[in-house]
N, C-alpha and C positions, 0 to 999 in steps of 0.2 A: 431368326426366331424358329422355335421348334413347335411342332405341331403334334399333340398326342391323342390318340383315339384308341379304345379297346378293341382288339383283334379278337373276335368271337369265335373265330376258327382255330387260331393258335392258342388260345387262352392265355394272352399277353398283351403288352401295350404296344402299338405300333408308332415310331416315331418318324414324321415326315418333315423334310427341309426342302423348299422351293417346289413343293409339290410331290416329291418322291419319298416312298419310304427307304430311310437309311438303315434302321434297326428294329429290332423287337427286344423288349426289356421285360422282366418280371416286375421291376419296381424301380421308380425314379422321382426325383423331385424337379418342380420347375418354379421359377420366381417370376413376379410381375405378370401374372396370368390373366388373360381374357378369354371367356368362354363364348365359342362361335356355334351358331346353329343356322343352317341354310335353309329358310322357310320353304323354298319351292321344292327342294330335296325332301324335306320331311314330309310336305304335302303328298309326294309322289309315293314316299313309303307308306303312309297312311291309305292312300288310295289302292295300291297294288298289294301291299303286304310283304314286298321284297325288300330285303335288307340291303342298305348301302350307307357307306360313309355320308353323313351328313352334319354330324356334330363333334368338335373336337376342342381341346384346351390349347392355348398358344402361350408359349412363354420362352424362358430362357433356363436351360438345364443348369442346376447346381448340385454340388455332392449330395448324395443321398443320405441322410441321416435318420430317417425314420419319422413317424408321425409324432408332431408335439402334443404335449397336454394341451386341452382347449381347442383343438382342431375339431371342425365339424365335417360329418359326411357330405360328400357331393354326389348328386345322381344326375342321371339322365335318362328319363323315360318318354321316348317320343310319343307314345299312345296316352299319356296322361298330360304333357305340357310342352310346349314348344321351346322351352328354354331349360337351363340347368338349374336344379333346385337344392336346398338344403334338406334335412331331416324333416322339417316342419312344413315343406312345400313352397317355401319362399324363393322367389327367383334370386341366382347367383349369377352375376354378369362378370365380375372380376376379383381377383384376391391377390394377396401379397405372395402367397405360396400355395401350391398344389401338390399333393403327395398321392403317388399311385402305388398300390401295394400289390404283392404277388397273388393275393386272392381276388383280385379284380376290383377291389374298393378303390374309392379316390376320396380324398380329404381336401379340405381348403382351411386356410387360416390367415387372418388379418395381421399377424404378426410377421415380421420379416426374418425371425431367427429359427431355424430347425432344431429340434432337439439333438443333443450332444449324442453322436454315434459311438 
């Protein structure tokens, strides 16, 4: 399984496998995704104000074909909620597909088919 988190320093997406960063990409797609937030680490971020990786999306890399019609934005804002949310603020814990674009935006979709590339 691959873990993806936003690299705020390099302005890209960092990919981890077995706890090690193996690549930095500007866009990618994951299938069968689960959103992970470590509550203890988030509490430390809130208490100290120091950034650290404590939230990521885990899934399987699939060929990147872009964001399909009907996909919803995916957000993680540690100072507002302890979980990933959609645009309306509803919690998102898993999805069929997650799309990460070069502008730092993430999208999720419940359908298992990406848009044709």
